[in-house]
C-alpha positions as CSV (number, residue, x, y, z in Angstrom):
1,X,107.7,82.4,88.0
2,X,103.9,81.9,87.7
3,X,103.0,79.3,86.3
4,X,99.6,79.5,84.5
5,X,97.4,75.9,84.4
6,X,95.2,74.9,81.7
7,X,92.3,73.7,82.9
8,X,90.7,72.3,79.4
9,X,92.4,71.2,76.1
10,X,93.8,74.1,74.2
11,X,91.1,76.0,72.0
12,X,93.2,74.9,68.9
13,X,92.5,71.3,69.5
14,X,88.7,72.2,70.6
15,X,88.3,73.8,67.5
16,X,89.8,70.9,65.4
17,X,86.6,69.0,67.5
18,X,83.7,71.3,65.9
19,X,81.0,69.7,64.3
20,X,81.0,72.3,61.9
21,X,84.4,72.3,60.7
22,X,83.6,68.6,59.8
23,X,82.0,67.5,56.0
24,X,81.5,64.1,54.3
25,X,83.6,63.7,50.8
26,X,83.0,60.8,48.7
27,X,86.6,58.9,47.8
28,X,86.6,56.4,44.6
29,X,86.4,53.0,45.4
30,X,90.3,52.4,44.7
31,X,91.9,55.1,46.4
32,X,94.1,55.5,50.2
33,X,94.2,58.5,52.1
34,X,97.5,59.0,52.9
35,X,99.7,62.0,55.0
36,X,103.3,61.6,54.7
37,X,105.8,63.4,57.1
38,X,109.9,62.7,57.3
39,X,109.4,59.7,59.7
40,X,106.4,58.1,58.8
41,X,103.6,57.6,56.5
42,X,99.7,57.3,57.9
43,X,97.8,55.6,55.3
44,X,93.8,55.2,55.0
45,X,92.3,52.1,53.9
46,X,88.9,51.8,52.3
47,X,87.1,50.5,55.4
48,X,88.8,53.3,57.5
49,X,91.4,51.3,59.0
50,X,94.4,52.9,59.3
51,X,98.0,52.1,58.9
52,X,101.2,54.0,60.2
53,X,103.9,52.8,57.8
54,X,108.0,53.7,57.9
55,X,109.1,55.6,54.4
56,X,110.7,51.9,53.4
57,X,107.5,50.5,53.9
58,X,107.5,48.4,57.1
59,X,104.6,48.9,59.2
60,X,104.5,50.2,62.4
61,X,100.6,50.0,63.1
62,X,98.3,47.7,60.6
63,X,94.3,48.1,61.1
64,X,94.1,50.4,63.8
65,X,90.6,52.0,64.1
66,X,88.4,53.5,67.3
67,X,86.5,51.8,69.5
68,X,83.5,52.7,72.4
69,X,81.8,50.5,75.5
70,X,78.5,50.9,76.5
71,X,77.8,50.4,80.2
72,X,75.1,48.0,79.2
73,X,76.8,46.1,76.5
74,X,80.4,46.0,78.7
75,X,81.9,44.9,75.4
76,X,84.3,46.9,73.0
77,X,82.1,48.0,69.8
78,X,83.9,49.3,66.5
79,X,83.2,52.6,65.8
80,X,81.7,53.5,62.5
81,X,84.7,54.9,60.1
82,X,85.0,54.6,56.3
83,X,87.9,56.2,54.3
84,X,85.8,57.3,52.0
85,X,84.3,60.0,54.4
86,X,87.3,61.9,55.4
87,X,88.7,65.4,55.5
88,X,92.0,66.7,55.3
89,X,92.4,69.4,57.7
90,X,95.6,72.1,58.3
91,X,97.0,71.9,62.1
92,X,97.8,74.6,64.1
93,X,98.1,73.6,67.5
94,X,100.4,74.0,71.0
95,X,102.1,70.4,69.1
96,X,102.8,72.8,66.1
97,X,101.5,72.8,62.8
98,X,100.9,70.0,60.9
99,X,98.5,67.9,58.6
100,X,95.1,66.3,59.8
101,X,92.6,63.6,58.5
102,X,88.9,63.6,60.1
103,X,86.8,60.6,59.5
104,X,83.5,61.6,60.2
105,X,80.2,58.6,60.0
106,X,77.1,58.6,61.9
107,X,78.2,58.8,65.7
108,X,81.8,58.7,65.4
109,X,84.3,61.9,64.4
110,X,87.8,60.2,64.6
111,X,90.7,62.9,64.7
112,X,94.5,61.9,63.3
113,X,97.1,64.8,63.2
114,X,100.4,64.4,62.0
115,X,103.5,67.2,62.7
116,X,106.3,66.6,59.8
117,X,109.7,66.0,61.0
118,X,108.4,64.9,64.7
119,X,108.2,61.3,65.1
120,X,104.8,61.6,66.9
121,X,101.3,61.9,65.8
122,X,98.1,62.6,68.2
123,X,94.3,60.6,67.8
124,X,91.2,61.4,69.0
125,X,87.5,60.2,68.9
126,X,84.3,61.9,69.2
127,X,81.0,60.3,70.1
128,X,77.8,61.9,69.4
129,X,74.7,60.1,71.2
130,X,72.7,59.5,67.5
131,X,69.6,58.0,69.7
132,X,66.7,58.9,71.1
133,X,67.1,58.1,74.0
134,X,70.2,58.4,76.9
135,X,73.1,56.3,76.8
136,X,76.1,55.5,79.3
137,X,79.5,55.3,78.3
138,X,81.9,53.3,80.3
139,X,85.2,53.5,77.6
140,X,86.3,55.5,74.8
141,X,89.3,54.2,72.9
142,X,91.0,56.5,69.7
143,X,93.4,54.0,68.7
144,X,92.8,50.1,69.2
145,X,94.6,47.2,67.1
146,X,92.7,43.9,67.7
147,X,93.8,40.7,67.1
148,X,90.6,38.8,65.4
149,X,91.0,42.6,63.1
150,X,94.0,41.4,61.9
151,X,95.7,44.2,63.8
152,X,99.3,44.6,64.8
153,X,102.0,46.8,66.4
154,X,104.9,46.2,64.8
155,X,108.4,46.2,67.0
156,X,110.3,43.9,64.6
157,X,112.1,40.8,65.3
158,X,111.6,38.6,68.3
159,X,109.3,41.1,69.6
160,X,108.4,38.7,73.1
161,X,111.7,40.3,74.2
162,X,110.1,44.1,74.1
163,X,110.4,45.6,77.6
164,X,107.3,47.3,78.8
165,X,108.2,50.6,80.9
166,X,104.8,51.5,82.6
167,X,103.7,54.1,85.1
168,X,102.0,51.8,87.3
169,X,98.1,51.0,87.9
170,X,96.9,53.1,90.3
171,X,93.7,53.4,89.1
172,X,92.7,49.4,89.1
173,X,94.4,48.1,92.0
174,X,96.4,51.2,93.8
175,X,99.6,50.2,92.8
176,X,101.9,53.1,92.1
177,X,105.2,51.3,91.0
178,X,106.2,51.5,88.1
179,X,107.0,48.8,86.5
180,X,109.0,46.5,83.5
181,X,107.2,43.6,81.7
182,X,107.5,41.3,78.7
183,X,104.1,40.9,76.7
184,X,101.5,42.0,78.4
185,X,101.0,45.3,79.9
186,X,97.7,47.5,81.2
187,X,99.3,50.5,82.2
188,X,98.1,54.0,83.5
189,X,98.3,57.0,81.5
190,X,101.7,56.1,79.3
191,X,103.8,53.3,78.1
192,X,107.2,52.7,76.5
193,X,108.4,50.0,74.7
194,X,111.8,48.8,73.3
195,X,112.5,46.1,71.3
196,X,116.5,45.8,72.3
197,X,116.7,43.1,69.5
198,X,115.5,45.3,66.3
199,X,116.0,48.8,68.3
200,X,112.2,49.8,67.6
201,X,110.8,51.8,70.1
202,X,106.7,53.2,70.5
203,X,105.4,55.7,73.1
204,X,102.6,56.2,73.7
205,X,100.5,57.7,76.1
206,X,97.6,60.7,76.9
207,X,98.1,64.1,76.9
208,X,94.9,65.0,79.1
209,X,93.3,63.3,82.0
210,X,90.1,65.5,82.1
211,X,87.0,63.6,82.3
212,X,88.3,60.0,82.5
213,X,91.4,58.0,83.7
214,X,93.5,56.8,80.7
215,X,95.1,53.6,80.3
216,X,97.3,52.0,77.5
217,X,96.2,48.1,77.1
218,X,99.4,46.0,75.2
219,X,99.5,42.6,74.8
220,X,100.9,39.7,72.7
221,X,98.1,37.4,72.1
222,X,98.9,32.9,72.0
223,X,98.9,33.8,68.3
224,X,100.4,37.2,67.8
225,X,103.4,37.4,64.9
226,X,107.1,37.4,66.1
227,X,107.5,40.3,65.0
228,X,105.0,42.2,67.3
229,X,102.2,42.7,69.6
230,X,98.5,42.2,67.8
231,X,96.5,44.3,71.1
232,X,96.7,47.2,71.5
233,X,94.1,50.0,72.9
234,X,95.0,53.5,73.9
235,X,91.2,54.0,76.5
236,X,89.6,56.7,78.5
237,X,87.7,55.3,81.3
238,X,84.8,56.8,82.5
239,X,84.2,56.1,86.2
240,X,81.2,56.5,86.8
241,X,80.0,55.7,83.7
242,X,79.2,59.0,81.6
243,X,75.3,59.6,81.0
244,X,74.9,61.4,77.0
245,X,71.8,62.7,76.4
246,X,69.9,62.7,72.8
247,X,72.3,64.8,70.4
248,X,75.4,65.4,73.5
249,X,78.8,64.9,72.6
250,X,81.9,63.1,74.6
251,X,85.4,63.9,73.6
252,X,87.9,61.5,74.7
253,X,91.2,62.7,75.9
254,X,93.9,63.4,74.0
255,X,96.0,60.9,72.8
256,X,99.9,60.9,71.5
257,X,101.7,57.9,69.9
258,X,105.6,58.2,68.8
259,X,106.6,55.6,66.4
260,X,109.6,56.9,65.2
261,X,112.0,57.4,68.1
262,X,115.9,56.6,67.2
263,X,117.1,57.0,71.1
264,X,113.9,55.9,73.8
265,X,114.9,58.2,76.5
266,X,114.4,61.2,73.7
267,X,111.5,59.5,73.4
268,X,110.0,59.8,76.9
269,X,111.4,62.8,77.2
270,X,109.6,64.3,74.2
271,X,106.0,62.6,75.4
272,X,106.7,64.6,78.6
273,X,107.6,68.1,77.2
274,X,104.2,67.2,75.0
275,X,102.1,66.8,77.9
276,X,103.1,70.2,79.6
277,X,102.6,72.0,76.5
278,X,99.5,70.9,76.1
279,X,98.4,72.1,79.7
280,X,100.2,75.0,79.6
281,X,102.8,73.9,82.6
282,X,106.3,75.7,82.8
283,X,109.5,73.9,83.5
284,X,110.5,77.3,85.8
285,X,109.6,76.8,89.6
286,X,110.6,79.5,92.2
287,X,111.6,77.3,94.8
288,X,112.4,73.8,95.4
289,X,111.8,72.5,99.0
290,X,114.6,70.6,100.0
291,X,114.9,69.7,103.3
292,X,114.0,67.2,105.7
293,X,110.4,65.6,106.7
294,X,109.7,65.8,110.4
295,X,107.6,63.4,110.2
296,X,110.0,60.7,109.2
297,X,112.4,61.6,112.1
298,X,112.1,60.6,115.4
299,X,109.6,63.1,116.2
300,X,107.1,61.8,114.0
301,X,103.9,63.7,115.0
302,X,105.0,65.1,117.8
303,X,106.4,68.2,117.3
304,X,106.9,71.5,118.9
305,X,108.6,75.4,118.1
306,X,111.2,74.2,120.7
307,X,111.9,71.4,118.2
308,X,111.6,73.1,115.1
309,X,113.7,76.2,116.1
310,X,117.0,74.0,117.3
311,X,116.6,71.8,114.1
312,X,116.0,75.5,112.1
313,X,119.4,76.4,113.8
314,X,121.3,73.9,112.5
315,X,120.1,74.0,108.7
316,X,120.7,78.4,109.2
317,X,124.9,77.7,110.3
318,X,125.7,74.7,108.8
319,X,123.8,74.3,105.4
320,X,121.8,77.4,104.3
321,X,125.0,78.7,102.3
322,X,125.0,75.6,100.6
323,X,121.4,75.6,99.0
324,X,119.3,74.4,101.9
325,X,117.4,77.4,101.8
326,X,113.9,75.9,102.7
327,X,112.2,74.5,105.8
328,X,109.7,72.7,106.5
329,X,106.4,71.6,109.3
330,X,105.0,68.3,109.2
331,X,102.5,66.8,110.8
332,X,101.3,67.9,114.4
333,X,101.3,71.3,114.3
334,X,97.3,71.3,113.9
335,X,95.1,70.7,116.7
336,X,93.4,67.9,114.1
337,X,92.5,66.6,111.2
338,X,90.1,69.0,109.7
339,X,90.4,71.6,112.1
340,X,93.2,73.4,110.7
341,X,94.8,75.7,113.3
342,X,97.8,75.6,115.6
343,X,97.6,73.8,118.2
344,X,98.9,76.2,120.9
345,X,100.3,73.6,123.7
346,X,103.0,73.0,121.0
347,X,103.0,75.9,119.0
348,X,102.0,78.7,121.6
349,X,103.0,81.4,119.0
350,X,100.7,80.3,116.2
351,X,101.5,78.9,112.6
352,X,102.4,82.7,111.0
353,X,104.9,83.5,114.4
354,X,106.4,80.0,112.7
355,X,106.4,81.4,109.1
356,X,108.0,84.4,110.3
357,X,110.7,83.2,112.1
358,X,111.9,80.9,109.0
359,X,111.3,83.4,106.9
360,X,113.8,85.7,109.6
361,X,116.6,83.1,108.6
362,X,116.2,84.4,104.8
363,X,114.3,80.9,103.8
364,X,111.4,79.6,102.6
365,X,108.6,77.8,104.7
366,X,106.4,74.8,103.9
367,X,104.2,73.1,105.9
368,X,101.8,69.7,105.8
369,X,97.8,69.5,105.0
370,X,95.5,66.5,104.9
371,X,92.3,68.5,103.6
372,X,89.8,66.2,102.6
373,X,90.2,63.5,105.5
374,X,87.2,64.6,107.6
375,X,87.2,62.2,110.9
376,X,83.7,61.5,111.9
377,X,83.7,63.2,115.4
378,X,85.4,66.1,114.1
379,X,83.6,69.7,114.6
380,X,83.7,70.3,111.2
381,X,81.6,67.0,110.3
382,X,79.1,67.8,113.2
383,X,78.8,71.3,111.5
384,X,78.9,70.1,107.7
385,X,77.3,66.7,107.1
386,X,76.3,68.3,104.3
387,X,79.6,68.7,103.1
388,X,80.9,64.8,103.6
389,X,80.4,61.8,101.4
390,X,81.0,58.2,102.3
391,X,84.1,56.3,101.4
392,X,83.4,52.8,98.7
393,X,84.2,50.3,99.4
394,X,88.0,50.1,98.6
395,X,88.2,53.3,99.9
396,X,86.9,52.0,103.3
397,X,89.9,49.5,102.9
398,X,92.2,52.5,103.0
399,X,90.9,55.0,104.9
400,X,89.1,52.8,107.7
401,X,85.8,53.3,109.0
402,X,86.2,56.3,111.1
403,X,86.7,59.1,108.1
404,X,84.5,60.8,105.7
405,X,86.0,62.2,102.1
406,X,85.7,66.0,102.0
407,X,82.8,66.5,98.8
408,X,84.3,69.6,96.8
409,X,81.5,69.3,94.5
410,X,79.1,70.2,97.7
411,X,78.1,73.7,98.0
412,X,80.5,75.5,100.3
413,X,82.7,73.0,100.5
414,X,85.1,74.1,97.8
415,X,85.0,77.7,98.9
416,X,86.2,76.2,102.5
417,X,89.0,74.2,100.9
418,X,90.3,77.4,98.7
419,X,89.4,79.8,101.8
420,X,91.8,77.5,104.0
421,X,94.8,77.7,101.6
422,X,94.2,81.2,101.0
423,X,94.9,81.6,104.7
424,X,97.9,79.2,104.8
425,X,99.9,80.6,102.2
426,X,98.5,84.4,101.7
427,X,98.0,85.1,105.5
428,X,100.5,82.9,107.7
429,X,102.9,83.4,104.7
430,X,104.0,79.9,104.1
431,X,105.9,79.7,100.5
432,X,105.0,76.1,99.8
433,X,102.4,73.4,101.0
434,X,105.0,70.4,101.5
435,X,103.1,67.9,101.2
436,X,99.3,67.8,100.6
437,X,98.6,64.7,102.3
438,X,95.9,61.8,100.7
439,X,94.8,63.9,98.3
440,X,93.5,60.9,96.2
441,X,91.0,59.9,98.8
442,X,88.8,62.2,96.8
443,X,88.5,59.3,93.9
444,X,87.0,57.4,96.7
445,X,84.2,58.4,97.3
446,X,80.8,56.6,96.8
447,X,78.6,59.2,95.7
448,X,79.4,62.8,95.1
449,X,76.5,65.9,95.2
450,X,77.0,66.8,91.7
451,X,76.0,63.3,90.3
452,X,77.0,64.3,86.6
453,X,80.7,64.3,87.5
454,X,83.2,61.5,86.9
455,X,85.9,60.8,89.9
456,X,88.6,62.3,88.0
457,X,86.5,65.7,87.7
458,X,85.6,65.3,91.3
459,X,89.6,65.3,91.5
460,X,90.3,68.2,89.8
461,X,87.8,70.2,91.7
462,X,89.9,69.7,94.8
463,X,92.8,70.8,93.1
464,X,91.5,73.9,91.4
465,X,90.0,75.2,94.9
466,X,93.5,74.3,96.6
467,X,95.6,76.2,93.6
468,X,92.6,79.0,93.3
469,X,93.3,79.6,97.0
470,X,97.3,79.2,97.1
471,X,97.7,81.5,94.7
472,X,99.9,80.7,91.4
473,X,103.2,81.5,93.7
474,X,103.2,78.6,96.1
475,X,105.0,75.5,95.5
476,X,102.7,72.9,95.9
477,X,103.7,69.3,96.7
478,X,100.8,67.3,95.7
479,X,100.5,63.3,95.7
480,X,99.3,60.6,93.0
481,X,98.0,60.2,90.7
482,X,100.5,62.5,89.2
483,X,99.4,63.1,85.0
484,X,96.6,64.9,87.1
485,X,97.7,66.7,89.8
486,X,101.1,67.5,87.9
487,X,99.4,70.2,85.7
488,X,98.5,72.1,88.8
489,X,101.6,71.2,91.0
490,X,105.3,72.1,91.0
491,X,105.9,68.6,92.1
492,X,104.6,65.2,93.0
493,X,105.4,62.9,95.7
494,X,105.6,59.5,93.6
495,X,105.7,56.4,96.0
496,X,104.9,55.2,99.2
497,X,107.0,56.5,102.4
498,X,110.5,55.5,102.9
499,X,111.9,54.2,106.2
500,X,115.6,53.6,107.2
501,X,116.1,50.5,105.1
502,X,118.1,49.6,102.0
503,X,115.4,47.0,100.8
504,X,111.7,46.2,101.8
505,X,110.8,43.8,99.2
506,X,107.3,44.3,99.5
507,X,106.3,47.1,97.8
508,X,103.0,47.3,99.5
509,X,104.9,48.0,103.0
510,X,107.1,51.3,103.6
511,X,110.2,51.3,100.9
512,X,113.9,51.3,101.4
513,X,116.7,53.0,99.3
514,X,116.1,50.4,96.4
515,X,112.2,50.7,95.7
516,X,112.2,54.4,95.7
517,X,114.8,55.2,93.8
518,X,114.0,52.5,91.3
519,X,110.2,54.1,90.7
520,X,111.9,57.7,90.5
521,X,114.1,56.4,87.8
522,X,111.6,55.2,85.6
523,X,109.6,58.4,85.8
524,X,112.8,60.1,85.1
525,X,111.5,62.1,82.1
526,X,108.6,63.9,83.5
527,X,111.4,65.8,85.3
528,X,110.9,69.2,85.2
529,X,108.7,69.4,82.3
530,X,105.5,68.7,84.1
531,X,107.1,68.0,88.0
532,X,109.6,67.8,90.2
533,X,109.5,64.3,91.8
534,X,109.6,64.0,95.4
535,X,110.9,60.3,96.4
536,X,110.6,60.8,99.9
537,X,113.6,60.9,102.4
538,X,116.3,59.8,102.4
539,X,118.3,58.3,105.6
540,X,121.6,58.0,107.9
541,X,119.9,55.7,109.7
542,X,120.0,56.9,113.4
543,X,119.0,54.4,116.1
544,X,115.9,56.5,117.3
545,X,115.1,57.0,113.8
546,X,114.8,53.0,113.3
547,X,112.6,52.7,116.6
548,X,110.2,55.5,115.2
549,X,110.3,53.0,112.0
550,X,109.9,50.2,113.7
551,X,112.8,48.6,111.6
552,X,115.5,47.7,114.6
553,X,115.4,44.1,113.2
554,X,116.3,45.4,109.3
555,X,119.8,45.4,108.6
556,X,121.1,48.9,109.6
557,X,121.9,51.5,106.6
558,X,125.6,51.7,106.1
559,X,127.5,54.9,105.4
560,X,128.2,53.5,102.0
561,X,124.4,52.7,101.3
562,X,123.1,56.6,102.6
563,X,125.4,58.3,100.5
564,X,123.7,56.2,97.2
565,X,120.7,56.9,98.4
566,X,121.6,60.4,98.6
567,X,123.3,60.4,95.4
568,X,120.5,58.8,93.6
569,X,118.3,61.4,95.1
570,X,120.1,64.5,94.2
571,X,120.5,62.7,90.1
572,X,116.5,62.2,90.0
573,X,116.6,66.3,89.5
574,X,113.8,66.4,92.2
575,X,113.2,67.3,95.7
576,X,115.5,66.2,98.3
577,X,114.7,65.4,102.2
578,X,116.4,63.8,104.4
579,X,114.8,61.6,107.6
580,X,116.9,62.6,110.3
581,X,117.1,65.4,112.6
582,X,119.1,67.7,111.7
583,X,120.3,68.4,115.3
584,X,121.4,64.7,115.4
585,X,123.5,64.6,112.4
586,X,127.4,64.7,112.5
587,X,129.5,66.3,111.0
588,X,130.6,64.0,108.4
589,X,126.9,63.5,107.6
590,X,126.5,67.2,107.3
591,X,129.5,67.8,104.9
592,X,127.6,65.5,102.2
593,X,124.3,67.2,102.5
594,X,126.6,70.4,101.4
595,X,127.7,69.0,98.4
596,X,124.5,68.5,97.2
597,X,122.9,71.4,96.3
598,X,121.8,73.2,94.1
599,X,120.3,70.4,92.2
600,X,120.9,70.2,88.6
601,X,117.7,71.7,86.2
602,X,117.1,68.2,84.6
603,X,117.6,64.8,86.0
604,X,119.9,62.4,85.0
605,X,119.3,59.5,82.4
606,X,119.2,56.1,83.6
607,X,121.0,54.7,81.0
608,X,120.5,50.6,81.6
609,X,116.3,51.6,82.4
610,X,114.6,49.0,79.9
611,X,115.6,46.0,82.6
612,X,113.7,44.4,84.8
613,X,116.1,45.3,88.2
614,X,117.1,48.8,89.0
615,X,119.2,51.2,86.5
616,X,122.7,50.9,87.3
617,X,123.6,53.8,85.5
618,X,123.0,57.0,85.3
619,X,124.0,59.8,83.4
620,X,124.2,63.4,83.9
621,X,125.6,65.1,80.8
622,X,126.5,69.1,81.5
623,X,127.2,71.7,79.1
624,X,128.6,75.5,80.7
625,X,130.1,78.6,80.1
626,X,132.9,76.7,82.0
627,X,133.3,73.7,79.6
628,X,131.2,70.1,79.2
629,X,131.4,67.3,82.2
630,X,129.2,64.3,82.5
631,X,128.6,63.1,85.7
632,X,127.9,59.7,85.8
633,X,126.1,57.5,89.2
634,X,127.0,54.1,88.7
635,X,125.1,52.0,91.3
636,X,125.4,48.6,93.0
637,X,121.8,47.4,94.4
638,X,122.8,44.1,95.9
639,X,123.7,44.7,100.1
640,X,126.1,41.8,99.7
641,X,128.5,41.0,96.7
642,X,130.3,43.6,95.0
643,X,130.2,43.8,91.0
644,X,132.0,44.9,87.9
645,X,129.8,47.0,86.0
646,X,130.8,47.7,82.5
647,X,129.9,51.1,81.3
648,X,130.1,52.0,77.4
649,X,130.9,55.5,76.2
650,X,128.7,55.3,73.1
651,X,125.5,55.0,76.1
652,X,126.7,58.1,77.6
653,X,126.3,59.7,74.0
654,X,130.3,60.2,74.6
655,X,132.8,60.9,71.0
656,X,134.0,58.0,69.9
657,X,138.1,58.0,69.5
658,X,138.0,60.6,72.5
659,X,139.8,60.0,75.8
660,X,138.5,61.1,79.0
661,X,139.3,61.5,82.6
662,X,137.7,59.9,84.7
663,X,137.3,61.3,88.3
664,X,136.0,59.4,91.6
665,X,134.0,62.2,93.2
666,X,133.2,60.8,97.2
667,X,136.8,59.0,97.0
668,X,138.4,62.3,95.8
669,X,140.8,60.1,93.7
670,X,142.0,60.5,89.8
671,X,141.1,57.4,88.5
672,X,143.1,58.0,84.9
673,X,141.7,58.1,81.2
674,X,139.4,56.0,79.6
675,X,138.4,55.4,76.0
676,X,135.0,53.6,74.4
677,X,134.0,51.6,77.7
678,X,134.9,51.4,81.5
679,X,134.3,48.8,83.5
680,X,134.0,49.9,87.4
681,X,133.9,47.8,90.4
682,X,131.6,48.8,92.8
683,X,131.2,47.5,96.5
684,X,128.1,46.2,97.6
685,X,125.2,48.8,98.9
686,X,127.1,51.6,97.4
687,X,127.7,54.4,94.3
688,X,130.8,55.2,92.6
689,X,130.5,59.0,91.9
690,X,131.9,59.6,87.8
691,X,133.2,62.5,86.5
692,X,134.0,62.5,82.8
693,X,136.0,65.1,81.1
694,X,137.4,65.3,77.1
695,X,140.8,65.0,77.9
696,X,143.3,67.8,76.9
697,X,146.8,68.2,76.1
698,X,147.7,71.0,78.2
699,X,146.4,71.1,82.0
700,X,143.0,70.9,82.8
701,X,140.6,71.3,85.5
702,X,139.3,67.6,86.5
703,X,137.0,68.2,89.1
704,X,136.3,69.8,92.1
705,X,135.2,69.2,96.0
706,X,132.9,71.7,96.4
707,X,129.8,69.9,94.7
708,X,128.7,66.7,93.5
709,X,128.9,68.0,89.4
710,X,132.6,68.3,90.3
711,X,132.9,72.2,89.0
712,X,130.3,72.3,86.6
713,X,127.6,74.1,88.9
714,X,129.7,76.6,90.6
715,X,132.7,77.5,88.0
716,X,131.7,80.3,85.4
717,X,134.7,80.5,83.5
718,X,137.5,77.9,82.4
719,X,140.5,79.2,80.1
720,X,144.0,78.2,79.2
721,X,146.5,80.7,78.0
722,X,149.1,79.0,75.8
723,X,151.6,81.8,75.4
724,X,152.1,82.1,79.4
725,X,151.2,78.0,80.2
726,X,148.5,79.4,82.3
727,X,145.2,77.5,83.8
728,X,142.9,80.0,85.4
729,X,139.2,79.6,87.0
730,X,136.6,81.9,87.9
731,X,133.7,80.1,90.4
732,X,131.5,81.0,92.7
733,X,132.5,80.8,96.4
734,X,130.8,79.5,99.1
735,X,131.7,81.2,102.9
736,X,133.8,79.2,104.9
737,X,134.5,76.5,102.9
738,X,137.5,74.3,102.5
739,X,138.1,73.8,98.6
740,X,140.3,71.4,96.5
741,X,140.6,71.4,93.1
742,X,142.1,68.7,91.5
743,X,144.4,69.5,87.8
744,X,145.3,67.3,85.6
745,X,149.2,68.2,85.0
746,X,150.6,66.2,81.7
747,X,153.8,64.8,81.0
748,X,156.2,67.9,80.0
749,X,154.6,70.3,82.2
750,X,155.5,70.9,85.9
751,X,153.7,73.4,88.4
752,X,156.0,77.1,88.9
753,X,152.8,78.9,91.4
754,X,149.6,79.1,92.3
755,X,147.4,81.5,93.5
756,X,143.9,82.0,95.2
757,X,141.8,85.5,95.1
758,X,140.1,84.0,98.5
759,X,142.8,82.4,100.4
760,X,146.6,81.1,100.0
761,X,147.3,78.0,98.4
762,X,148.7,74.7,99.1
763,X,149.6,72.4,96.9
764,X,149.6,68.3,96.9
765,X,150.7,66.2,93.9
766,X,149.7,62.5,93.3
767,X,150.7,61.2,89.9
768,X,149.8,63.5,87.6
769,X,147.2,64.9,89.4
770,X,147.9,68.5,91.1
771,X,145.7,69.0,94.0
772,X,145.1,73.0,94.9
773,X,143.4,73.4,98.6
774,X,143.0,76.7,99.7
775,X,139.5,78.1,101.8
776,X,137.5,80.7,101.1
777,X,136.3,83.1,104.0
778,X,133.4,85.1,102.1
779,X,131.2,83.9,99.7
780,X,130.9,85.8,96.0
781,X,132.7,85.8,92.8
782,X,136.4,84.1,92.8
783,X,138.9,83.0,90.5
784,X,142.3,81.0,91.1
785,X,145.3,80.5,89.0
786,X,148.1,78.2,88.2
787,X,151.3,79.1,86.4
788,X,153.2,76.0,84.8
């Protein structure tokens, strides 16, 4: 499926910002303009300050207005607005139909757009330089409340207990870790604030990131009211500041604010979908580059044809039929940085030949590149010094002193990047770019050839050149800044490199299982709407891999910890990779991998997301033609102590007064039935993966051992015939696979016979659970039947 990318804001939104569409209207002194929706009211005061209220008249926002920061002054300045100089506008854009209000006075146009039945509104500000000389703009803030302006974000009683889910601070501190904080936050792109006492939720973020980097600043000052926050700024930061000529306009990024969400998870998912819609991003992808990362294994950069082919052979024979249909080549194939041809000493047949070998196995091929790192002594640096830019101070700290950055704004450099990726994908035949490493270096240049561009715009140029060269059908796995690369890429690497450890305790070093899954779970809502995540490799912790990562003094990963890591990785809905060679894996380890793919079309919800620690309960409800399952991962992140973890069914959105069967997948154990709540004992550093199904009064399928979704992913039909007392299932069989189906046999029923279309059946019984076992010798449509 082609994925068309929208580089600029949709035409509908741009048209609403045309100055010819705005005219001033004088309104009476006592009149207040409003827009009413089903869930909130926009109320404009005479002075232009705007309130957002609930239908009962209580406030969400009080005294909101737009602001600007000029580089020279460096302080926030309220932009001129007046409630008497407004017009209504009809809204019909990618987010839907609605009503808008446009404020127009002096240098400011302020646009508020409301959408009936939807809990969000959008806001955007246009600044015009009305002076006779150029001005420099450092920030535009389309939606603010300030303590000294009697502003407030009302989140209900005991707002100091509000949990704020951030999305990292990559532009300010180069920290890409999503955190949960209280009372004060300055989060990149978006945040979600949830008050567990009142139940109120605020979702705020930007939908576009074209020129400035965006952030949400939300804080309780010392004098903040008990029911809210008194500082809120949705900011577009221009780096470097933008120079506007007399009469020139600057349009802020489009800000999204949702005030009436009944479920914070649904609110986060709605925001991510809105961002995808505005930017023209489609959910569907042609492939998922599951597999491995040779660089993370004992091989590191010392890879060659023989090592790649031996591992490819294992994947082909052992794992391909279970969904592991992709194979990647990581760093070490190239002659050197900025010299993107095969190292013929280690890959003597070249990289097209290597892709052909992978394709010959019926698999897709991926390859690693690092296009913008240019060593000072390389050939490209000597031949094209005009393409290079020196890193600024932070860039030198991150990159070192021996590299330049390729400046895609310099004449010829853009074409070089475009041609490079055309060669790799269209000539050599690689289906995926996994990954485009260190792409954020584009943000670290001291001064670019085109001085009119912000660093964000330079970054956009680089991504655009890659996409043009690779074409629309190539899977691109990029890196942070995720909200910009996600518009151009199918996947985004969302954290640091991982080492084979359970927990590192320092987010500036290679992460362990706990850090990477914490970060992934706190960004779950972007998948699959904007991008699929890559949380980096999970590990089985082989000795040689630990030596490669220099963690031999750390506690060894246990088998339970590796299983928890892989379970978390698949529940993210993203790419699943391992950091150990396939040729070194035991049969037990390969058997675990066989149960993970294909991945679900959506991620699991981390139910206890709004807490300072890592979410422990991840819920994946599945509704299929064969019935309904709720797959629940319950994690104990404590490596030392077992935990008793309560799982309220109301948090899983299960039906009240309904009994559910509970099946422990990795232990292949039927736990019985439960109602309202489970309390699950989870050993230290491990996971329990449970399948919940509504209990029936007749024999029913509890689970299958084939796939972690326990029958939901591979079964196409389940039927009970009461006239003949027969339970029948249809499924997609996998060649040379042992199947065990677990069937609940209620009191009053006993098995008469069991058959399978793919092999002879055997049965065993434990309590009221019947295990039906058979071996499938072929792949394809199959069925089984049990008579009672």
